mmCIF file of the N, C-alpha and C atoms, coordinates in Angstrom:
data_MODEL
# 
_entry.id   MODEL 
# 
loop_
_atom_site.group_PDB 
_atom_site.id 
_atom_site.type_symbol 
_atom_site.label_atom_id 
_atom_site.label_alt_id 
_atom_site.label_comp_id 
_atom_site.label_asym_id 
_atom_site.label_entity_id 
_atom_site.label_seq_id 
_atom_site.pdbx_PDB_ins_code 
_atom_site.Cartn_x 
_atom_site.Cartn_y 
_atom_site.Cartn_z 
_atom_site.occupancy 
_atom_site.B_iso_or_equiv 
_atom_site.pdbx_formal_charge 
_atom_site.auth_seq_id 
_atom_site.auth_comp_id 
_atom_site.auth_asym_id 
_atom_site.auth_atom_id 
_atom_site.pdbx_PDB_model_num 
ATOM 1   N N  . UNK A 1 1  ? 1.796   -2.343  40.041  1.00 0.00 ? 1  UNK A N  1 
ATOM 2   C CA . UNK A 1 1  ? 1.891   -2.242  38.704  1.00 0.00 ? 1  UNK A CA 1 
ATOM 3   C C  . UNK A 1 1  ? 2.281   -3.493  37.896  1.00 0.00 ? 1  UNK A C  1 
ATOM 4   N N  . UNK A 1 2  ? 1.230   -3.873  37.010  1.00 0.00 ? 2  UNK A N  1 
ATOM 5   C CA . UNK A 1 2  ? 1.519   -5.111  36.447  1.00 0.00 ? 2  UNK A CA 1 
ATOM 6   C C  . UNK A 1 2  ? 2.446   -4.956  35.002  1.00 0.00 ? 2  UNK A C  1 
ATOM 7   N N  . UNK A 1 3  ? 3.345   -5.911  34.982  1.00 0.00 ? 3  UNK A N  1 
ATOM 8   C CA . UNK A 1 3  ? 4.259   -5.828  33.733  1.00 0.00 ? 3  UNK A CA 1 
ATOM 9   C C  . UNK A 1 3  ? 3.711   -6.933  32.682  1.00 0.00 ? 3  UNK A C  1 
ATOM 10  N N  . UNK A 1 4  ? 2.992   -6.485  31.843  1.00 0.00 ? 4  UNK A N  1 
ATOM 11  C CA . UNK A 1 4  ? 2.495   -7.436  30.876  1.00 0.00 ? 4  UNK A CA 1 
ATOM 12  C C  . UNK A 1 4  ? 3.276   -7.442  29.603  1.00 0.00 ? 4  UNK A C  1 
ATOM 13  N N  . UNK A 1 5  ? 3.775   -8.723  29.249  1.00 0.00 ? 5  UNK A N  1 
ATOM 14  C CA . UNK A 1 5  ? 4.465   -8.751  27.948  1.00 0.00 ? 5  UNK A CA 1 
ATOM 15  C C  . UNK A 1 5  ? 3.653   -9.196  26.855  1.00 0.00 ? 5  UNK A C  1 
ATOM 16  N N  . UNK A 1 6  ? 2.886   -8.140  26.452  1.00 0.00 ? 6  UNK A N  1 
ATOM 17  C CA . UNK A 1 6  ? 1.908   -8.248  25.165  1.00 0.00 ? 6  UNK A CA 1 
ATOM 18  C C  . UNK A 1 6  ? 2.274   -7.208  24.114  1.00 0.00 ? 6  UNK A C  1 
ATOM 19  N N  . UNK A 1 7  ? 1.945   -7.650  22.907  1.00 0.00 ? 7  UNK A N  1 
ATOM 20  C CA . UNK A 1 7  ? 2.128   -6.776  21.848  1.00 0.00 ? 7  UNK A CA 1 
ATOM 21  C C  . UNK A 1 7  ? 1.091   -5.811  21.902  1.00 0.00 ? 7  UNK A C  1 
ATOM 22  N N  . UNK A 1 8  ? 1.581   -4.700  20.948  1.00 0.00 ? 8  UNK A N  1 
ATOM 23  C CA . UNK A 1 8  ? 0.455   -3.490  20.794  1.00 0.00 ? 8  UNK A CA 1 
ATOM 24  C C  . UNK A 1 8  ? -0.733  -4.105  19.903  1.00 0.00 ? 8  UNK A C  1 
ATOM 25  N N  . UNK A 1 9  ? -0.277  -4.840  18.837  1.00 0.00 ? 9  UNK A N  1 
ATOM 26  C CA . UNK A 1 9  ? -1.310  -5.275  17.946  1.00 0.00 ? 9  UNK A CA 1 
ATOM 27  C C  . UNK A 1 9  ? -1.216  -6.684  17.962  1.00 0.00 ? 9  UNK A C  1 
ATOM 28  N N  . UNK A 1 10 ? -2.566  -7.262  17.610  1.00 0.00 ? 10 UNK A N  1 
ATOM 29  C CA . UNK A 1 10 ? -2.544  -8.752  17.488  1.00 0.00 ? 10 UNK A CA 1 
ATOM 30  C C  . UNK A 1 10 ? -2.261  -9.172  16.236  1.00 0.00 ? 10 UNK A C  1 
ATOM 31  N N  . UNK A 1 11 ? -2.454  -10.591 15.909  1.00 0.00 ? 11 UNK A N  1 
ATOM 32  C CA . UNK A 1 11 ? -1.864  -11.168 14.657  1.00 0.00 ? 11 UNK A CA 1 
ATOM 33  C C  . UNK A 1 11 ? -2.807  -10.695 13.429  1.00 0.00 ? 11 UNK A C  1 
ATOM 34  N N  . UNK A 1 12 ? -4.083  -10.456 13.752  1.00 0.00 ? 12 UNK A N  1 
ATOM 35  C CA . UNK A 1 12 ? -5.054  -9.884  12.652  1.00 0.00 ? 12 UNK A CA 1 
ATOM 36  C C  . UNK A 1 12 ? -4.651  -8.464  12.184  1.00 0.00 ? 12 UNK A C  1 
ATOM 37  N N  . UNK A 1 13 ? -4.229  -7.598  13.079  1.00 0.00 ? 13 UNK A N  1 
ATOM 38  C CA . UNK A 1 13 ? -3.837  -6.358  12.846  1.00 0.00 ? 13 UNK A CA 1 
ATOM 39  C C  . UNK A 1 13 ? -2.631  -6.200  12.091  1.00 0.00 ? 13 UNK A C  1 
ATOM 40  N N  . UNK A 1 14 ? -1.530  -7.147  12.573  1.00 0.00 ? 14 UNK A N  1 
ATOM 41  C CA . UNK A 1 14 ? -0.315  -7.035  11.741  1.00 0.00 ? 14 UNK A CA 1 
ATOM 42  C C  . UNK A 1 14 ? -0.397  -7.613  10.264  1.00 0.00 ? 14 UNK A C  1 
ATOM 43  N N  . UNK A 1 15 ? -1.424  -8.573  10.016  1.00 0.00 ? 15 UNK A N  1 
ATOM 44  C CA . UNK A 1 15 ? -1.787  -9.100  8.787   1.00 0.00 ? 15 UNK A CA 1 
ATOM 45  C C  . UNK A 1 15 ? -2.327  -7.855  7.952   1.00 0.00 ? 15 UNK A C  1 
ATOM 46  N N  . UNK A 1 16 ? -3.293  -7.142  8.335   1.00 0.00 ? 16 UNK A N  1 
ATOM 47  C CA . UNK A 1 16 ? -3.857  -5.954  7.607   1.00 0.00 ? 16 UNK A CA 1 
ATOM 48  C C  . UNK A 1 16 ? -2.800  -5.063  7.438   1.00 0.00 ? 16 UNK A C  1 
ATOM 49  N N  . UNK A 1 17 ? -1.846  -4.668  8.343   1.00 0.00 ? 17 UNK A N  1 
ATOM 50  C CA . UNK A 1 17 ? -0.919  -3.698  8.196   1.00 0.00 ? 17 UNK A CA 1 
ATOM 51  C C  . UNK A 1 17 ? 0.024   -4.141  7.123   1.00 0.00 ? 17 UNK A C  1 
ATOM 52  N N  . UNK A 1 18 ? 0.334   -5.450  6.958   1.00 0.00 ? 18 UNK A N  1 
ATOM 53  C CA . UNK A 1 18 ? 1.372   -5.747  6.063   1.00 0.00 ? 18 UNK A CA 1 
ATOM 54  C C  . UNK A 1 18 ? 0.753   -5.904  4.660   1.00 0.00 ? 18 UNK A C  1 
ATOM 55  N N  . UNK A 1 19 ? -0.520  -6.133  4.630   1.00 0.00 ? 19 UNK A N  1 
ATOM 56  C CA . UNK A 1 19 ? -1.398  -6.109  3.255   1.00 0.00 ? 19 UNK A CA 1 
ATOM 57  C C  . UNK A 1 19 ? -1.422  -4.833  2.930   1.00 0.00 ? 19 UNK A C  1 
ATOM 58  N N  . UNK A 1 20 ? -1.543  -3.914  3.665   1.00 0.00 ? 20 UNK A N  1 
ATOM 59  C CA . UNK A 1 20 ? -1.441  -2.331  3.173   1.00 0.00 ? 20 UNK A CA 1 
ATOM 60  C C  . UNK A 1 20 ? -0.040  -2.024  2.689   1.00 0.00 ? 20 UNK A C  1 
ATOM 61  N N  . UNK A 1 21 ? 1.010   -2.368  3.261   1.00 0.00 ? 21 UNK A N  1 
ATOM 62  C CA . UNK A 1 21 ? 2.381   -2.153  2.710   1.00 0.00 ? 21 UNK A CA 1 
ATOM 63  C C  . UNK A 1 21 ? 2.594   -2.794  1.667   1.00 0.00 ? 21 UNK A C  1 
ATOM 64  N N  . UNK A 1 22 ? 2.112   -4.107  1.340   1.00 0.00 ? 22 UNK A N  1 
ATOM 65  C CA . UNK A 1 22 ? 2.245   -4.693  0.016   1.00 0.00 ? 22 UNK A CA 1 
ATOM 66  C C  . UNK A 1 22 ? 1.416   -4.154  -1.194  1.00 0.00 ? 22 UNK A C  1 
ATOM 67  N N  . UNK A 1 23 ? 0.271   -3.658  -0.680  1.00 0.00 ? 23 UNK A N  1 
ATOM 68  C CA . UNK A 1 23 ? -0.441  -2.840  -1.786  1.00 0.00 ? 23 UNK A CA 1 
ATOM 69  C C  . UNK A 1 23 ? 0.270   -1.513  -2.223  1.00 0.00 ? 23 UNK A C  1 
ATOM 70  N N  . UNK A 1 24 ? 0.867   -0.926  -1.185  1.00 0.00 ? 24 UNK A N  1 
ATOM 71  C CA . UNK A 1 24 ? 1.754   0.273   -1.609  1.00 0.00 ? 24 UNK A CA 1 
ATOM 72  C C  . UNK A 1 24 ? 2.837   -0.043  -2.591  1.00 0.00 ? 24 UNK A C  1 
ATOM 73  N N  . UNK A 1 25 ? 3.517   -1.107  -2.198  1.00 0.00 ? 25 UNK A N  1 
ATOM 74  C CA . UNK A 1 25 ? 4.589   -1.491  -3.078  1.00 0.00 ? 25 UNK A CA 1 
ATOM 75  C C  . UNK A 1 25 ? 4.119   -1.965  -4.432  1.00 0.00 ? 25 UNK A C  1 
ATOM 76  N N  . UNK A 1 26 ? 2.963   -2.520  -4.629  1.00 0.00 ? 26 UNK A N  1 
ATOM 77  C CA . UNK A 1 26 ? 2.353   -2.937  -5.833  1.00 0.00 ? 26 UNK A CA 1 
ATOM 78  C C  . UNK A 1 26 ? 2.050   -1.666  -6.721  1.00 0.00 ? 26 UNK A C  1 
ATOM 79  N N  . UNK A 1 27 ? 1.342   -0.777  -6.146  1.00 0.00 ? 27 UNK A N  1 
ATOM 80  C CA . UNK A 1 27 ? 0.837   0.335   -6.627  1.00 0.00 ? 27 UNK A CA 1 
ATOM 81  C C  . UNK A 1 27 ? 2.094   1.224   -7.230  1.00 0.00 ? 27 UNK A C  1 
ATOM 82  N N  . UNK A 1 28 ? 3.220   1.447   -6.591  1.00 0.00 ? 28 UNK A N  1 
ATOM 83  C CA . UNK A 1 28 ? 4.320   1.937   -6.820  1.00 0.00 ? 28 UNK A CA 1 
ATOM 84  C C  . UNK A 1 28 ? 5.091   1.431   -8.077  1.00 0.00 ? 28 UNK A C  1 
ATOM 85  N N  . UNK A 1 29 ? 5.051   0.055   -7.935  1.00 0.00 ? 29 UNK A N  1 
ATOM 86  C CA . UNK A 1 29 ? 5.685   -0.732  -8.946  1.00 0.00 ? 29 UNK A CA 1 
ATOM 87  C C  . UNK A 1 29 ? 4.916   -0.700  -10.296 1.00 0.00 ? 29 UNK A C  1 
ATOM 88  N N  . UNK A 1 30 ? 3.540   -0.551  -10.207 1.00 0.00 ? 30 UNK A N  1 
ATOM 89  C CA . UNK A 1 30 ? 2.795   -0.343  -11.359 1.00 0.00 ? 30 UNK A CA 1 
ATOM 90  C C  . UNK A 1 30 ? 2.905   0.865   -12.139 1.00 0.00 ? 30 UNK A C  1 
ATOM 91  N N  . UNK A 1 31 ? 3.477   1.973   -11.403 1.00 0.00 ? 31 UNK A N  1 
ATOM 92  C CA . UNK A 1 31 ? 3.769   3.155   -12.070 1.00 0.00 ? 31 UNK A CA 1 
ATOM 93  C C  . UNK A 1 31 ? 5.234   3.373   -12.793 1.00 0.00 ? 31 UNK A C  1 
ATOM 94  N N  . UNK A 1 32 ? 5.818   2.302   -12.299 1.00 0.00 ? 32 UNK A N  1 
ATOM 95  C CA . UNK A 1 32 ? 7.320   2.290   -12.878 1.00 0.00 ? 32 UNK A CA 1 
ATOM 96  C C  . UNK A 1 32 ? 7.226   2.228   -14.449 1.00 0.00 ? 32 UNK A C  1 
ATOM 97  N N  . UNK A 1 33 ? 8.265   2.844   -15.057 1.00 0.00 ? 33 UNK A N  1 
ATOM 98  C CA . UNK A 1 33 ? 8.388   2.544   -16.617 1.00 0.00 ? 33 UNK A CA 1 
ATOM 99  C C  . UNK A 1 33 ? 7.725   3.638   -17.298 1.00 0.00 ? 33 UNK A C  1 
ATOM 100 N N  . UNK A 1 34 ? 7.684   3.525   -18.551 1.00 0.00 ? 34 UNK A N  1 
ATOM 101 C CA . UNK A 1 34 ? 7.000   4.369   -19.515 1.00 0.00 ? 34 UNK A CA 1 
ATOM 102 C C  . UNK A 1 34 ? 7.750   5.568   -20.079 1.00 0.00 ? 34 UNK A C  1 
ATOM 103 N N  . UNK A 1 35 ? 9.014   5.638   -19.541 1.00 0.00 ? 35 UNK A N  1 
ATOM 104 C CA . UNK A 1 35 ? 9.836   6.788   -20.048 1.00 0.00 ? 35 UNK A CA 1 
ATOM 105 C C  . UNK A 1 35 ? 10.320  6.446   -21.353 1.00 0.00 ? 35 UNK A C  1 
ATOM 106 N N  . UNK A 1 36 ? 10.795  7.654   -22.037 1.00 0.00 ? 36 UNK A N  1 
ATOM 107 C CA . UNK A 1 36 ? 11.170  7.630   -23.403 1.00 0.00 ? 36 UNK A CA 1 
ATOM 108 C C  . UNK A 1 36 ? 12.632  7.293   -23.505 1.00 0.00 ? 36 UNK A C  1 
ATOM 109 N N  . UNK A 1 37 ? 13.239  6.812   -24.556 1.00 0.00 ? 37 UNK A N  1 
ATOM 110 C CA . UNK A 1 37 ? 14.661  6.622   -24.647 1.00 0.00 ? 37 UNK A CA 1 
ATOM 111 C C  . UNK A 1 37 ? 15.548  7.785   -24.625 1.00 0.00 ? 37 UNK A C  1 
ATOM 112 N N  . UNK A 1 38 ? 14.891  8.697   -25.468 1.00 0.00 ? 38 UNK A N  1 
ATOM 113 C CA . UNK A 1 38 ? 15.606  10.014  -25.517 1.00 0.00 ? 38 UNK A CA 1 
ATOM 114 C C  . UNK A 1 38 ? 14.846  11.120  -24.991 1.00 0.00 ? 38 UNK A C  1 
ATOM 115 N N  . UNK A 1 39 ? 15.522  12.269  -24.389 1.00 0.00 ? 39 UNK A N  1 
ATOM 116 C CA . UNK A 1 39 ? 14.561  13.268  -23.722 1.00 0.00 ? 39 UNK A CA 1 
ATOM 117 C C  . UNK A 1 39 ? 13.753  14.123  -24.659 1.00 0.00 ? 39 UNK A C  1 
ATOM 118 N N  . UNK A 1 40 ? 14.117  14.005  -25.900 1.00 0.00 ? 40 UNK A N  1 
ATOM 119 C CA . UNK A 1 40 ? 13.344  14.914  -26.993 1.00 0.00 ? 40 UNK A CA 1 
ATOM 120 C C  . UNK A 1 40 ? 12.241  13.970  -27.612 1.00 0.00 ? 40 UNK A C  1 
ATOM 121 N N  . UNK A 1 41 ? 12.020  12.638  -27.058 1.00 0.00 ? 41 UNK A N  1 
ATOM 122 C CA . UNK A 1 41 ? 10.954  12.021  -27.594 1.00 0.00 ? 41 UNK A CA 1 
ATOM 123 C C  . UNK A 1 41 ? 9.786   11.875  -26.708 1.00 0.00 ? 41 UNK A C  1 
ATOM 124 N N  . UNK A 1 42 ? 8.655   11.668  -27.149 1.00 0.00 ? 42 UNK A N  1 
ATOM 125 C CA . UNK A 1 42 ? 7.244   11.385  -26.284 1.00 0.00 ? 42 UNK A CA 1 
ATOM 126 C C  . UNK A 1 42 ? 6.855   10.086  -26.273 1.00 0.00 ? 42 UNK A C  1 
ATOM 127 N N  . UNK A 1 43 ? 6.501   9.494   -25.269 1.00 0.00 ? 43 UNK A N  1 
ATOM 128 C CA . UNK A 1 43 ? 6.051   8.073   -25.041 1.00 0.00 ? 43 UNK A CA 1 
ATOM 129 C C  . UNK A 1 43 ? 4.763   8.062   -24.544 1.00 0.00 ? 43 UNK A C  1 
ATOM 130 N N  . UNK A 1 44 ? 3.779   7.517   -25.442 1.00 0.00 ? 44 UNK A N  1 
ATOM 131 C CA . UNK A 1 44 ? 2.465   7.502   -24.966 1.00 0.00 ? 44 UNK A CA 1 
ATOM 132 C C  . UNK A 1 44 ? 2.104   6.504   -23.891 1.00 0.00 ? 44 UNK A C  1 
ATOM 133 N N  . UNK A 1 45 ? 3.019   5.615   -23.601 1.00 0.00 ? 45 UNK A N  1 
ATOM 134 C CA . UNK A 1 45 ? 2.811   4.629   -22.462 1.00 0.00 ? 45 UNK A CA 1 
ATOM 135 C C  . UNK A 1 45 ? 2.688   5.439   -20.973 1.00 0.00 ? 45 UNK A C  1 
ATOM 136 N N  . UNK A 1 46 ? 3.322   6.618   -21.129 1.00 0.00 ? 46 UNK A N  1 
ATOM 137 C CA . UNK A 1 46 ? 3.094   7.253   -19.797 1.00 0.00 ? 46 UNK A CA 1 
ATOM 138 C C  . UNK A 1 46 ? 1.728   7.591   -19.301 1.00 0.00 ? 46 UNK A C  1 
ATOM 139 N N  . UNK A 1 47 ? 0.631   7.500   -20.156 1.00 0.00 ? 47 UNK A N  1 
ATOM 140 C CA . UNK A 1 47 ? -0.693  7.984   -19.982 1.00 0.00 ? 47 UNK A CA 1 
ATOM 141 C C  . UNK A 1 47 ? -1.541  6.762   -20.000 1.00 0.00 ? 47 UNK A C  1 
ATOM 142 N N  . UNK A 1 48 ? -0.914  5.521   -19.755 1.00 0.00 ? 48 UNK A N  1 
ATOM 143 C CA . UNK A 1 48 ? -1.700  4.178   -19.798 1.00 0.00 ? 48 UNK A CA 1 
ATOM 144 C C  . UNK A 1 48 ? -2.645  3.967   -18.831 1.00 0.00 ? 48 UNK A C  1 
ATOM 145 N N  . UNK A 1 49 ? -3.549  2.953   -18.916 1.00 0.00 ? 49 UNK A N  1 
ATOM 146 C CA . UNK A 1 49 ? -4.467  2.702   -17.984 1.00 0.00 ? 49 UNK A CA 1 
ATOM 147 C C  . UNK A 1 49 ? -3.880  2.284   -16.674 1.00 0.00 ? 49 UNK A C  1 
ATOM 148 N N  . UNK A 1 50 ? -2.581  1.332   -16.645 1.00 0.00 ? 50 UNK A N  1 
ATOM 149 C CA . UNK A 1 50 ? -2.133  1.010   -15.743 1.00 0.00 ? 50 UNK A CA 1 
ATOM 150 C C  . UNK A 1 50 ? -1.676  1.984   -14.770 1.00 0.00 ? 50 UNK A C  1 
ATOM 151 N N  . UNK A 1 51 ? -0.970  3.021   -15.254 1.00 0.00 ? 51 UNK A N  1 
ATOM 152 C CA . UNK A 1 51 ? -0.342  4.207   -14.473 1.00 0.00 ? 51 UNK A CA 1 
ATOM 153 C C  . UNK A 1 51 ? -1.492  5.232   -14.131 1.00 0.00 ? 51 UNK A C  1 
ATOM 154 N N  . UNK A 1 52 ? -2.400  5.503   -14.889 1.00 0.00 ? 52 UNK A N  1 
ATOM 155 C CA . UNK A 1 52 ? -3.336  6.417   -14.474 1.00 0.00 ? 52 UNK A CA 1 
ATOM 156 C C  . UNK A 1 52 ? -4.580  5.968   -13.750 1.00 0.00 ? 52 UNK A C  1 
ATOM 157 N N  . UNK A 1 53 ? -4.884  4.744   -14.114 1.00 0.00 ? 53 UNK A N  1 
ATOM 158 C CA . UNK A 1 53 ? -6.240  4.238   -13.458 1.00 0.00 ? 53 UNK A CA 1 
ATOM 159 C C  . UNK A 1 53 ? -5.995  3.078   -12.424 1.00 0.00 ? 53 UNK A C  1 
ATOM 160 N N  . UNK A 1 54 ? -5.192  2.150   -12.629 1.00 0.00 ? 54 UNK A N  1 
ATOM 161 C CA . UNK A 1 54 ? -5.090  1.153   -11.670 1.00 0.00 ? 54 UNK A CA 1 
ATOM 162 C C  . UNK A 1 54 ? -4.186  1.332   -10.583 1.00 0.00 ? 54 UNK A C  1 
ATOM 163 N N  . UNK A 1 55 ? -2.916  1.844   -10.822 1.00 0.00 ? 55 UNK A N  1 
ATOM 164 C CA . UNK A 1 55 ? -1.890  2.099   -9.692  1.00 0.00 ? 55 UNK A CA 1 
ATOM 165 C C  . UNK A 1 55 ? -2.400  3.092   -8.635  1.00 0.00 ? 55 UNK A C  1 
ATOM 166 N N  . UNK A 1 56 ? -3.201  4.201   -8.962  1.00 0.00 ? 56 UNK A N  1 
ATOM 167 C CA . UNK A 1 56 ? -3.596  4.943   -7.870  1.00 0.00 ? 56 UNK A CA 1 
ATOM 168 C C  . UNK A 1 56 ? -4.669  4.327   -6.892  1.00 0.00 ? 56 UNK A C  1 
ATOM 169 N N  . UNK A 1 57 ? -5.347  3.496   -7.491  1.00 0.00 ? 57 UNK A N  1 
ATOM 170 C CA . UNK A 1 57 ? -6.256  2.633   -6.584  1.00 0.00 ? 57 UNK A CA 1 
ATOM 171 C C  . UNK A 1 57 ? -5.518  1.679   -5.769  1.00 0.00 ? 57 UNK A C  1 
ATOM 172 N N  . UNK A 1 58 ? -4.549  1.014   -6.059  1.00 0.00 ? 58 UNK A N  1 
ATOM 173 C CA . UNK A 1 58 ? -3.707  0.280   -5.233  1.00 0.00 ? 58 UNK A CA 1 
ATOM 174 C C  . UNK A 1 58 ? -3.000  1.209   -4.066  1.00 0.00 ? 58 UNK A C  1 
ATOM 175 N N  . UNK A 1 59 ? -2.486  2.337   -4.507  1.00 0.00 ? 59 UNK A N  1 
ATOM 176 C CA . UNK A 1 59 ? -1.874  3.091   -3.427  1.00 0.00 ? 59 UNK A CA 1 
ATOM 177 C C  . UNK A 1 59 ? -2.845  3.658   -2.561  1.00 0.00 ? 59 UNK A C  1 
ATOM 178 N N  . UNK A 1 60 ? -4.036  4.079   -2.945  1.00 0.00 ? 60 UNK A N  1 
ATOM 179 C CA . UNK A 1 60 ? -5.104  4.573   -2.108  1.00 0.00 ? 60 UNK A CA 1 
ATOM 180 C C  . UNK A 1 60 ? -5.664  3.583   -1.021  1.00 0.00 ? 60 UNK A C  1 
ATOM 181 N N  . UNK A 1 61 ? -5.803  2.316   -1.552  1.00 0.00 ? 61 UNK A N  1 
ATOM 182 C CA . UNK A 1 61 ? -6.171  1.100   -0.605  1.00 0.00 ? 61 UNK A CA 1 
ATOM 183 C C  . UNK A 1 61 ? -4.857  0.756   0.338   1.00 0.00 ? 61 UNK A C  1 
ATOM 184 N N  . UNK A 1 62 ? -3.919  0.950   -0.110  1.00 0.00 ? 62 UNK A N  1 
ATOM 185 C CA . UNK A 1 62 ? -2.590  0.708   0.599   1.00 0.00 ? 62 UNK A CA 1 
ATOM 186 C C  . UNK A 1 62 ? -2.446  1.768   1.666   1.00 0.00 ? 62 UNK A C  1 
ATOM 187 N N  . UNK A 1 63 ? -2.904  2.928   1.530   1.00 0.00 ? 63 UNK A N  1 
ATOM 188 C CA . UNK A 1 63 ? -2.902  3.954   2.546   1.00 0.00 ? 63 UNK A CA 1 
ATOM 189 C C  . UNK A 1 63 ? -3.885  3.720   3.653   1.00 0.00 ? 63 UNK A C  1 
ATOM 190 N N  . UNK A 1 64 ? -5.188  3.221   3.107   1.00 0.00 ? 64 UNK A N  1 
ATOM 191 C CA . UNK A 1 64 ? -6.172  3.102   3.987   1.00 0.00 ? 64 UNK A CA 1 
ATOM 192 C C  . UNK A 1 64 ? -6.189  1.762   4.950   1.00 0.00 ? 64 UNK A C  1 
ATOM 193 N N  . UNK A 1 65 ? -5.405  0.764   4.418   1.00 0.00 ? 65 UNK A N  1 
ATOM 194 C CA . UNK A 1 65 ? -5.361  -0.444  5.281   1.00 0.00 ? 65 UNK A CA 1 
ATOM 195 C C  . UNK A 1 65 ? -4.515  -0.376  6.541   1.00 0.00 ? 65 UNK A C  1 
ATOM 196 N N  . UNK A 1 66 ? -3.385  0.365   6.489   1.00 0.00 ? 66 UNK A N  1 
ATOM 197 C CA . UNK A 1 66 ? -2.849  0.679   7.898   1.00 0.00 ? 66 UNK A CA 1 
ATOM 198 C C  . UNK A 1 66 ? -3.659  1.455   8.857   1.00 0.00 ? 66 UNK A C  1 
ATOM 199 N N  . UNK A 1 67 ? -4.413  2.358   8.289   1.00 0.00 ? 67 UNK A N  1 
ATOM 200 C CA . UNK A 1 67 ? -5.241  3.237   9.137   1.00 0.00 ? 67 UNK A CA 1 
ATOM 201 C C  . UNK A 1 67 ? -6.369  2.324   9.716   1.00 0.00 ? 67 UNK A C  1 
ATOM 202 N N  . UNK A 1 68 ? -6.942  1.347   9.045   1.00 0.00 ? 68 UNK A N  1 
ATOM 203 C CA . UNK A 1 68 ? -7.909  0.519   9.283   1.00 0.00 ? 68 UNK A CA 1 
ATOM 204 C C  . UNK A 1 68 ? -7.332  -0.448  10.441  1.00 0.00 ? 68 UNK A C  1 
ATOM 205 N N  . UNK A 1 69 ? -5.975  -0.886  10.210  1.00 0.00 ? 69 UNK A N  1 
ATOM 206 C CA . UNK A 1 69 ? -5.467  -1.808  11.123  1.00 0.00 ? 69 UNK A CA 1 
ATOM 207 C C  . UNK A 1 69 ? -5.266  -1.132  12.606  1.00 0.00 ? 69 UNK A C  1 
ATOM 208 N N  . UNK A 1 70 ? -4.887  0.163   12.494  1.00 0.00 ? 70 UNK A N  1 
ATOM 209 C CA . UNK A 1 70 ? -4.707  0.773   13.772  1.00 0.00 ? 70 UNK A CA 1 
ATOM 210 C C  . UNK A 1 70 ? -6.095  1.086   14.403  1.00 0.00 ? 70 UNK A C  1 
ATOM 211 N N  . UNK A 1 71 ? -7.163  1.379   13.712  1.00 0.00 ? 71 UNK A N  1 
ATOM 212 C CA . UNK A 1 71 ? -8.431  1.633   14.340  1.00 0.00 ? 71 UNK A CA 1 
ATOM 213 C C  . UNK A 1 71 ? -9.181  0.512   14.744  1.00 0.00 ? 71 UNK A C  1 
ATOM 214 N N  . UNK A 1 72 ? -8.764  -0.685  14.210  1.00 0.00 ? 72 UNK A N  1 
ATOM 215 C CA . UNK A 1 72 ? -9.509  -2.037  14.654  1.00 0.00 ? 72 UNK A CA 1 
ATOM 216 C C  . UNK A 1 72 ? -9.346  -2.301  16.175  1.00 0.00 ? 72 UNK A C  1 
ATOM 217 N N  . UNK A 1 73 ? -10.564 -2.708  16.749  1.00 0.00 ? 73 UNK A N  1 
ATOM 218 C CA . UNK A 1 73 ? -10.487 -3.074  18.030  1.00 0.00 ? 73 UNK A CA 1 
ATOM 219 C C  . UNK A 1 73 ? -9.675  -4.200  18.264  1.00 0.00 ? 73 UNK A C  1 
ATOM 220 N N  . UNK A 1 74 ? -9.080  -4.436  19.467  1.00 0.00 ? 74 UNK A N  1 
ATOM 221 C CA . UNK A 1 74 ? -8.150  -5.510  19.665  1.00 0.00 ? 74 UNK A CA 1 
ATOM 222 C C  . UNK A 1 74 ? -9.191  -6.783  20.121  1.00 0.00 ? 74 UNK A C  1 
ATOM 223 N N  . UNK A 1 75 ? -8.755  -7.835  19.625  1.00 0.00 ? 75 UNK A N  1 
ATOM 224 C CA . UNK A 1 75 ? -9.533  -9.142  20.022  1.00 0.00 ? 75 UNK A CA 1 
ATOM 225 C C  . UNK A 1 75 ? -9.259  -9.486  21.419  1.00 0.00 ? 75 UNK A C  1 
ATOM 226 N N  . UNK A 1 76 ? -10.235 -9.619  22.195  1.00 0.00 ? 76 UNK A N  1 
ATOM 227 C CA . UNK A 1 76 ? -10.022 -9.945  23.545  1.00 0.00 ? 76 UNK A CA 1 
ATOM 228 C C  . UNK A 1 76 ? -10.258 -11.622 23.517  1.00 0.00 ? 76 UNK A C  1 
ATOM 229 N N  . UNK A 1 77 ? -9.085  -12.292 24.095  1.00 0.00 ? 77 UNK A N  1 
ATOM 230 C CA . UNK A 1 77 ? -9.030  -13.778 24.180  1.00 0.00 ? 77 UNK A CA 1 
ATOM 231 C C  . UNK A 1 77 ? -9.750  -14.261 25.382  1.00 0.00 ? 77 UNK A C  1 
# 
């Protein structure tokens, strides 16, 4: 039995995986804020384009990139 000291992923897969995690962090950061100062007030910012339209796409792509990193074929040297 050979003992290979190799990583499970190559550099390309790690870059895609980290890019997915960064996209998730950006998506959740875009959803922050928009709350009212007092609980009896309503703030229209909660339904802004940034929170409803842009941030979910960042999260969706951030979830797909790690899956793509896992499914990519390993580069043979």
